[in-house]
C-alpha angles and dihedrals in degrees: 000000000000117000115255114243111237116231129193128206114225122210116231111249114255114254115247120233119240088248093055092047091050092050091052092051091048094049095052112042091141092056089051091053091049090052091053091048092052090049092051091049091054091048090052091052092051095045116027116212111261092245093052092046091049091051091052091049091050091050091051092049092048090050090054091048091051092052091048091051092050094049122084111264088244130334103217106206097177117101139066127308141189113218130202124200112249093220093065108117095228089057094058091105117149139158118198092347094306129098114274096227094182091059093040090055092050093051095045093049090051091052092045091055092060083047104248133146143153095225142347131220133187124198117194119229093236092049094167093070108016128074121237130211136236129187122184104197114249094015097138143153105289091222086077111010092176104045099011125120117281109244116242115218121200124208112218136178091026112193131189111211105209114222138115088289104031118216128209115215128180143160119239141203139170112263101188102041094122119190092329096070116067095182142340135190139163147133141241132203126190136174140163112260103175140019140167136171112277128224091250092058089260128104131269110214138180123200132198121216137176130186140178128194130186117198126187115195128212128255089262090068093044091055087057089056094248123143109275093211134040123191119189126187120175140164125206146187111218145189132192116274122264119256128234127229091279093052096254119138116251115228145066118002118242 
């Protein structure tokens, strides 16, 4: 049987006479003033005075201007780069537990002049519509890892994440895998991590990049007792590509 809900009957409050109400108002003028003050405070919170609101808006605008002045005018991430694997022993350069970017730059420029690199990447200027290119050195068809064809990796869906330190992100896949590659997919991320004015009035920059690539090979490779899957994860330091006599960047073609 359902429980019965208890109900209570409330008596209507007795009406005060005009005399009683007047006496109460007369006895508590301070309470009346406090009530008015509280009401005014609530009104101020709901509607800020014009002067106070204008001051807050000016402070917000000045903060935005300060941020804009401190940011680089525009970090152009399109172009060609030479990348160097972070795990290389001669790139383990630190000072106080942080990368020694001055020394890293010196070593990478010396390697670049040979020329030598671990990988190369090219980001098109109109990254929203054009595909980029990525080439990890020595990444070849496993049928012939010595003389085999170097795999070409395309960067697609390139996105520029706008922030104080912009980041390039893209998906990647092998474009010349032929019948040996059943599928491939991966991603790359790159951003500038250090910069300083150069002696030639330009800018010395160091970039940080990471990429991963998953490759599934066809049955033909499996019958030759090769691994049917390859997973690659690498991290790099990078610098912009050298330029030739005509001023064109040297590197992967776009």
